[in-house]
N, C-alpha and C positions, 0 to 999 in steps of 0.2 A: 504610622500614617502621618502625613503632612498636616500639622495642626494649625496651619495658617490658611487653609484653603477656603473656609466658609465663615459666614458672619457670626454663627453661634458656636464657633469651635473652641472657645476658651475652656481651659480645664476646670473641672469642679469635682471634688471628692463626692462619692456617693453617700448621701446622708444616712442610708440604711445600713451601711457596712459595719459601723461600730456596734450597733445592736446585734447584728448577726454573728460577728466574729467573737463577741464577748459572751455569748451564751444567752443573750437577751431575747432571742427569737421565740415565737410561739407557734408551733406547728400542729397539724391536725391531731396527733396522738397526745399532745400536751393538754388538750381541753379535758376537763372533768366537771361533773355535776353531782350534787348531792343525791344519794340513793341510786346511783347509776349501776346497771348490770353490765355484763360483758358477754359478747357473742363469739362463737367459734363455728366455722363452717365445715361440714363434712363434704368432701369433694370426690368426684368420680375418679377411680383408679384405672379406668379404661376409656378408650377413645370412642367406642360406638357400641351401645348395648341397650336392650330393653331393661327397664327397671321392673323386676318382678315384684319386689316388696321392700319396704323400709321399716324395720322393726326398731322402734324407739323406746320400748318398755324399760329396758335396763338403764338407759340414759336418763329417762324421766325419774327413775327411782334413786338415782345417784344423789347423795347429799349436796345441797347447794344449787341444784338445777331447778330453774323456774319454768322453763318452757322449751319444747322442741318443735320447730316448724319444719314442714316438708313441702314438696311440690303441690300436694293437695291443697294446703293452705294458700299457696300463691295463686293457684287456679281459682279457687273459691273467691278470693279477693279480686280477681280480674287482673292480676298483675302478670300479663302474658305477652303484651306487645310493646316493642321498643320502637320509638320514632326513628326514622332514618332520613337521609337527605337526598336520596336518588328519587326525586319526584318528577323528573322530566321524562319524556318519552324516549325509548331506545330504538333500536333497529326495527323497522316495520311497525312502529307504534308500541313496541313492547313496554310493559310496565314492570318495574323491579318486583321480584318475587321475594318477599321478606317473611321467612318462617317465624312462627310464634317462638318467643323465648320467655317461658315462665321465670319469675324471679328465683325460684328454686326448681331444679329439673323435675319434670313430670312425664312419665311414660317412657322416655328415652334419655340417654346421655349422648352427647355429640363430640366431646373432646375431654381429654384428661385434665382434671381440675375443675370441671363444671360443678357448681355448688348444688348439692342434693338436699342438704338439711342444715338448719341453723339451731345450734344449742345455745340457750341463754342461761347464764348462771351468775352466782354471786361474785365470782372472780374469773379472770381469763384462764387461769390454770385449771379451775374446776370445770369450766366449759370445755377445755381441750381434753381433759381426762374423760369426761362424759361422752365426748364425741367418739372416742375410741370404742365405746360400748354399743354404738348403733350398728345394726347388722343390715347390710344391703345385699339383696340377692339379684343377680343380673342374668340375662340371657344374651351372651355375646353375639355381636354382629360383625361382619367384615368391615374394615375401615379403608379409607382412601386418604392418604396424606399429601400426595403431590397433586397439584391442580390439573395437570394434563392427564393424569391417570383417572381423576374424578370425572373428567369429561368423556373418557373412552367408553365405547359400547360395553355394557355388562358391568360397569362399575357399581359398587355398592351405592344404594340410594339413601341419602342422608335424611331428607325431609320430604314427606309426601307433597308438600306445597311447592317444592322446587324440582320439577321433573329433570332428570339428567344432571342434577346438581348445578345447572346453569341458572344463576339468579338474575342475570341481566346481560343484554347485548347492546352495544352502542357503537356508532360510527360517526366520523367527521371527515369532511373533505370531499373531493370529487374522484371517485374510483376510476371512472372512465377517462378523465383527463390524465390521471397518473399513468394508467395503462398505455395510453397513446404516447406519452413522453418516454416511457421505458422502452418502447419499441424502436425509438430513434436514438437511444443513448449510445455513446461511444464506449462507455464503461459503466459497469454496475457493481457496487460493493454490497455484499450481503453479510449479515452478522446476526447471531442469536446471543443475547445476553440475559443474565439474571440479575435483578436487583434483589439481593438475598433478604430473607426474613430476619429481622432483628428485634431485640427487646429493648425498648427505650430506657428502662431502668433508672429513673430519677433517683436522687439521693434519698428522698423521703418516701418510705413505703406507703401504700395507700391506707388510709384510715378514715373512720367516720364515727361520729357521735350523733345520735338522733334522740330527740325528746319530743313528746306529744303532749299537748295541752287540750284536755277534753272539753274545757269550757269554751275555748275559741276555735277549736278544730285545727290549730296550727301545729306544724312540725318545724322544729328548729334543728338545723344541721351545723355541725363543725366538721368540715371535710376539706381535703386538698382539692383545689379546683383552679381553673384558668380564667374564671369570670362567672358572674352570677346568672346572667340572662339565659345563656344556652343550657346550663345545667338545670336551672329552675324549670324551663320549658320542657325539657326531656323528662324530668321526674314527674311533672304534672301529667304529661301524656301517659307515662308508664303506669302511674299509681292512681290516675283519675282524681287527683286532688287539685283544686284551683291554685293557680300560681301565687295568688296573694296569701295563701295559707302556708306557703313554704318560705321559711325565713333562714337565711344563711349568715353565719358569723365566721369570719376567717381572718387570721392575722398574717402568717407567713406560710409560704409553700416552697418546698425544697425541690424545685425542678418540675417541669411539665412535659415540654416537647410535643404537645398534642395529646398525650396520653391522659392528661387530667381534664380534658374537655368533656368527654361523654359521660352519660349516666351509666352506672354499673348495676347489675341486678342485685348485688349485695345491699346497696343502699335502700332499695325498696323492700327487701326482706327484713331489714332492720326497722323500717317504718311499721311493718306489720307487728313486730315484736314489741316495739315501744308503745304502740297503741293498745295492744292486747294486755300488756302488763302494767300500763300506767306509770312506767319508770323509764328513765333514759337508758339507752343501750349503746355500748361502745364496742368497736371492733378495730383492731390494728392488724394489717396484713403482715405475714412473714415474707421474707425475700423469696422463698420458694413459691408461695402463693402468687407473688407478683410475677415471677417468670411464667407461671402456668396460666394466669388468668387476666393480668393486665393486658390491654390491647397491644398487639405487636405492630411493627412497621414494615414498609416496603412490600416484599413478597410478590414481585412482578417478573414475569418472563416476557421478553420482547424480542420479536423477530423483525429486523429492520432491513430495508433496501434503499440505497441511494443511487440515483442515476445522474451521470455527468456527461457533458459533451467533451470534444477533443481538447478544449482549452481549460478544462477543469472547472467549468461553470456547472452549478447544480441545476438540474432540470426538474427533478421530482423526487419525492421520498414517500414510502409507504411503510407502515408498521402494523404488526399484529400483536396485540397485548393479551396476555392471560393474567388476570388479576386474582390472586388467591386471597379471598376475604375471610378464610377460616370457617368456623362452624355456623356463624350467623352474620347477618348484615349489621355491623355496628352502627351506632347513631351518627358517626361522622366519617363516612367513607368517600365523600364526594370528591375530595382533592385528587384521588387516584385517576379520576376521569376528567374532571373540569380543568384542573391545573395542568395536566399533561397535554390536553388538547388546545388549551389557550396558548401554550408556548411550544407547539409542535414544530414550528419552523426554526426554533432556536434564534440565533442572532443572524440568520442567513436569509437571503432572498432566494426562496425556493418556490418557483411559480405554481407547482402542483403538489398537493399534499393529500394523503388519505391515511386514516388509522381506524382499525376496528378493535373493539374491546369485548372480552368475554369475562364476566364476573362469576367466579366459581366458588362454591362452598366445599370445604374439606373438613376432615375430622381433626381440626387444630384450633388453637386459640383465635378468636376474631382479630381481624386486622383493622386498624384505623389510621388516622392521621399521625404522622411522626415527622419531626422537624423538616419542614419543606413540603410535606403532604403532596407528593407527586412531582414537585419541581426538581428535586435531585434525580428522580427516575428518568424524566424526559431529557434532562441535561446529560445524564450518563448515556442514554441510548443515542442521542444525536451526536454527541462529541466522540463517542467510540466509533460511530460510522464515519465521521469526518477524518479522524486520525487514521482509521483503517484505510480509507480511500487514499489519503496522502501516501501511506506506505505502499499500497499497491501500485500507485502511479509513480513512485519514486520522486515525489514532490515534497518540498519543505512544508511541514505542517502549518506553520504560520502563514506562509504565502497562500496556501489553499484557502485558509480562512479569510485572509485579506481580500482575495478575489471575489468572495461570495458574501461579504458583509452587506447588511442593509446600510446604505450610506446615510450620513448625518442629514443630508438634504431631503431624504425620503420620509422623515418623521414629521408628524404622526404617521405611522405605517400600519396599514390594515393588512393583516395576514390572510392567507387563503382559508384559514379556519375561523375567521370572524373576529379575532382579537384586534385591538388597536393599540399598538405600542406607542407610548409617549416618547419624548425626546431622549436621545442618547448619542454618544460619540464613540462608536465602537472602534473605528480605526485609531482614535486617540488613545483609548484604553489599551489596546493591543500594543501600540508603539511604546507607550510608557512602560508596560510590563516587559517587553522585549529588552529594553534598555536596562531596567532594574535587574533582570535576570542574566544579563550578558549572554543573550541567545547565541550570538555569533562566536563567542569564545568557548562554546561547549565542547567541540571536538578536541581541543587541547586538554580539557579536563577529563574527557573520556580516556584519552591516551594515558594520562597520569593514573587513572584508576586501573586501567588494564595492566600497567606496569606493576601495580600492587596486587594483581590477581583478582580484581573486582570488575564486575559488569556495571556499566553506568548508563542510565537512560534519562532523557529529558521529556517530561510530559507537559501538556498544555491543555487548557480548557477555556473557552470563551462562552459565557452563558448569560442568559437573561431570564427573569422570572416575574410572574405577576404577584403583586403584594397589595395590601391595603384595602382591597374591596371588602365592604361590610355593610351591615344594615344601618338604619338611622342610628346616629350616635348622639348621646346627650351628655352634657357636663353641667353640673351645678356648682357655682362658686358661692360661698357664704362669707360675708364680711362681718366681723364682730368688732366690738368697741375697742379691742386692743389693737386693731389694725391688721389682725391676722386674716389672711384669705385662705379658706379651706376649699380644696378641690374634691368634689364627690364624684366618683366614677364607678361604673359597673365592671370595668376591666380589671384584671388581677395580675400582678407581677408574680413570677415564680423564680425571681433572680434577675429580672431584666433591668431593675433600677428605675422603676416608674416614679418612686418617691423623689428621685433626683431629677429626672428628665421633665416630668410634667410640672414640677415646681419651677424649674429653670425657664420653661416656656412662659408661664404666667408671670413670674418675676421680671423677665425681660420685657414682656408686653406692658406691664404696669410700672416698669422702671423703679422697682422696689427691691430691697435685699431678699435673697432667697430664703433667709431665716424667717421671713414674715409669711411664707407660703407653706401650707400643710396639705399633704395628699391623703385622702381617706378613701381607701379602696373597698368597694363592696360592703358598706355599712349595713348592719341588719335591717331588713325591711325596705331597702332602697328599691324604688320602682322606676328609676330612670331606664331608658332604652340604650342599647349598645351591644357591642360584640364582646366575646371573650378575647383574651390575649392569645393570638395565634395568627399565622399567615403574615407576620410582620406588619400588622395593622395597628399596633398600639400607638405609635407616634403619629402615623398617617391619619388614624381616626381620632382617638381620644386626645392626642397631642394637638392636632389641628383645631378641635373644638375647644380645648383649653385656651388656645390663642384667641378664638372668636369670642368665647365667654369673657375673657379679660377685656377685650375691646368693648363688649357690651356693657361691662361694669363701668368702664370709663365714660361711655356715652350716657348711661342712666345716671351715673354720678354727676355728670355735668348738669343734667336736668335738676337733680336734687340740690346741687350747689347754687344753681340759678334761683331756685325757690328761696334759699337762705339769703341770697344777695338781693332778691327782688329784681332780677335781671333776666334776659333771655338766655337760653342755653348756648346760643351762637356767640355770646359774649364771654363764655367761660373757656379757659384753656387748662390743659392738664400736663403735668410733668413731674416725675420722680415722687409720686404718691401724694401730690397736692393739686387742688383746683385753685385757679387764680383768675382774676379779671382786672383789667386796668381801671375799671369803674368801682372796684371794691378795695377797702383799706387793708384787708388781710386775706390770707389764704385759708382754705379748708382742707384738712388732711383726710385721707381715706377713713381713718378711724373715727373722725368727727361725724361722718355720715351715719355711723352705726351706733351712736350713743343711745342707750336705752332699748336697742333692738338689734337683731341680726338681720342683715339684708341678704337676700337670695337672688342670684342671677343665673338663669338657665339658658344655655345655647345648644343648638342642634345642627346637624349637618349629615350629609351622606356623600361619600366619595367613591369614584370608580377606581380601577386598578392603577397602581403605579408600577413601574418596571425598572427596578435596580438591575444592574448588570456588571460584569467584571471579567477580568482575565487573570487566571492563576497559572503559574509556571513552576514546575518542581524538577528537582534532580534527585535521582535515587541510585544508590549503589547496592548491589547484591553480591554477597559473598558466595561464590560459586561452589565452595566446599560445604557450606552449611545451609544455603538458601536464605540466609538472614538478610532482609532488606533494611536499608537505612536511608531516611530522608535527609539528604545533605544540604538541600537548599529549597526554600519555599518562599516564593514571591507572589504577592497578591496586589492587584490594582482594581479598585471597586468604585463604582458610581452608585452611591446610595442617596444622591441628592444632597440637600443642605444637611449639615451635621450639627446636631444640637450639643452633644457631649462626646468628644473624641475618645475618652477613656472607655465609655460604654460601648461605642462602636467597635473599638479594637477588642474589647472583651467578647462581643458577639462574634466578631470575625474569628478570633482564636478558638472560641468554644465550638463554633460551627466546623472549623477545619478539623478539630480533634474528633468531633463526632463522625465526620466523613471518614477520617483516617481509621477510626474504630471499625467501621463497616468494611473498609478496604482490606485491612490487615488482620482482622481477627473475629469480629462479632458475627455470629451466625447462630440462629435458633435451629437446632436439629432435632428431628423426631425419628424414632425408630420406624422403619418403613412397614414392618409387619404388625407391630402392636400399637403404634401411635403414641408410645411413651416418649416424653421429651427427654432428650439426652443431655441437655444443656440448661438444667434448671437451677444452677447455682454458679457463683463466681469461681468455683473450682473448675467448671467446664465451659463457662461462657467468658470469653476473652474480652474484657473491657479495656479501652485505651488507658494508658498510664502516663504519668508525667515523664517527659523525655522522649516520648514517641516522635514528636516533632518539636524541634527547638529553633529559635532564631527566626521566626517568621518575619519577613520584611514586607511592609505594606505601604501603599500610597493610595490616596483617593484622587478621583478624576470626576469631580461632581458636575452634573448638569441638573439644575433645579427643576423639580417636578412642577408641571403646570396643573396637576390634579389637586395637589395638596396646597392649602394656603400658606403653609410653612416651607414649601419646596422640598419636603422630605420624601424619600421613597421606600424606606424600610431597609433593615439590615439583618434581621434575625435569621434568615435562611441562607444568605449569600455564601458564607464560608462553607457550609455543608453541601450546597448545590454545586459549587465549583470544585471543591476539593476531591470528590469522589472520581469524576472523570479524569482529572489531572493526575492524581496519584496512580490510578490504574494504567493510564497512558504511560507514565513514567516507568512503571514496572515492565510493561510490555516492550517499551522502547529499549530497555536494557537487555531483554531476552530475545528480541527480534533477530539480531545477528546469528543466534543459534538455530533459527528456523521455528521459533515459537511465536505464534501469531495470535493466540487467543487463550485466555484463562478466565474463569469466572471468580468472583470474590467468594470468600476471603483469600487474600494473597499471603497465606501462612508460609513460614519458612519451610515446612515439610512439603507443601504443595509445590513451592518454587524449586526445592531441591529435587523432587521427583521429576519435574518437567525438565530440569537441566540435565539430570542423568539420562532420561529418555532421549533427549535431543543429542547428547553426546554419543549414545549407542547408535542412534540412527545415522548420525553424521560420520561415524567411523566404519559403518558397515558398507 
């Protein structure tokens, strides 16, 4: 990226990196307490069944076992209801139907891996051995794995509280207006696409250590998380424990991607054990447990239609979404509905829009937010429709986009579904990307590939996404006698570089060395308000408030300096860590204000959505003999507003692109249709992206400063993932289109591509 584009773009090494790469990190499973015990969960080995009995006698008699908890214990404690975020009314005023989810399954199991019992013992190995002794008797029930099958008449009923397995219906837009526009369209493009179910699989497996203090009634947690506020609130709701009695201590988190945001039932089951035994209880998930029970991502089926006039102008679009939410409503499913509807129009002026959503429960692991939380899904659906329309019309894909962009003069732009996009320069982003990718030189490169026996395609996506929106955000700055400024925040990095970015913002505002600023994330007992790290809101929210808090420190510091000088605050100036006045013989340093005491400054704020946007263009070669795809060019131009640290922005871009590529080329959670057993519950069967999948990413920024954020930032965490998925799929299909192949669903594995090529060759030769 062009490192001279914005005012904060100077390079700065991440201060956390040395600690992390030299083994100095401390993750959830690294925490230990005196006298701690260890837990192991007994999990369902079938997708849908009545629990006839759970015989724990042999396990309880095993040496070293201290306790065995079952679903009866969870129900007796009232640990049965998980908080969820679909609190708004759906179609015809429908309220979301959220079935009970005991912290340990009671009565029935609803997916393979659901926790049935918790064995607590003197060591993890003893607990695991004893768990093998528990005898569970089931009465099997038929299962439904695919969401469309779960909606069909006569499908197995998963929960009595959710008739027909339909947990929620929702709609946005104007169906009548869209219908009228389609009746007068010159061309209609129709497409059914799947945004496939994936397993986020952060590097750090899920882990939790819970301790209970009987005297205070407090529970202390060491757990991998994305922020304290959301998790604390959800555990409080689940376990009926006041929020102030839930204390969290966390140091490092090895990846999150949305999966570390929600409460999991295992955490509450361990609360029961810690309280009953009066000793800390620790559990670390295995990778197989992670695949089976950590929340999954995506899992959407979208039918889309795009109506165009004779000049290729978009008239209307409608979509029908089937959202597979797995066996239960997770605590954080809102993005699949809110984020997709907020950006339903994409980057285009589409006068009439309508979308309907059906939230379906299936006998699979629950689905929750995953990097982008609906934003990649809507970008994928819209961009696939646009590229397909260009192919059907025989029109240049960039030109069709250019004709339908929201013009720079139209911003702020209110969409037909009620969002208000802030400023953007979509044509400028496109033109810069076309030049970077040498769009006009593609045919010559395609000919070179053909001469070498390769199929070559160029794919494009132009996307926009809502980021930054969050609750009230608070930041506390503490100034001590050494002149160190500590930033206290409730948001939590999982590799984002908060310790660098937030420190840079405060240091720049105070005009002091970054070494004087320390970031303290989620200190135990912190009661500040704020959001978790997610939705690219870290810098927009916490970062902006850091800036405001630093300015508040300056203003209040002027008042304190004025008292020292016996002057008015208006007579005090501030620069580079010191307060001065022409009426005073000397200056006062920041550190001088805190002699004998620590000064505290709290600032707060709440911001609306920012809208980063971008254009990604790729070129892909496919070996026709093997089906092996290779990304031979990847160009990205992004507008994420003012950039604080270019290294971190580029890291977010590259990481997001790789996660998108993982879904496009290999990642896919697969269940056996008949039994509901997961067939991809290890890295032997689940294809994660590897180094070398995409190399040589070329990126430029095209910033327009946000008017929502005081810093002008827009967020960057999701952009690479949101734009890469449609661009890469478009590139694959563009390579295959000359053979008559017009549609394939992800993942684009070599075998799938090879089969499609062979089928096309047979059809073309007959």
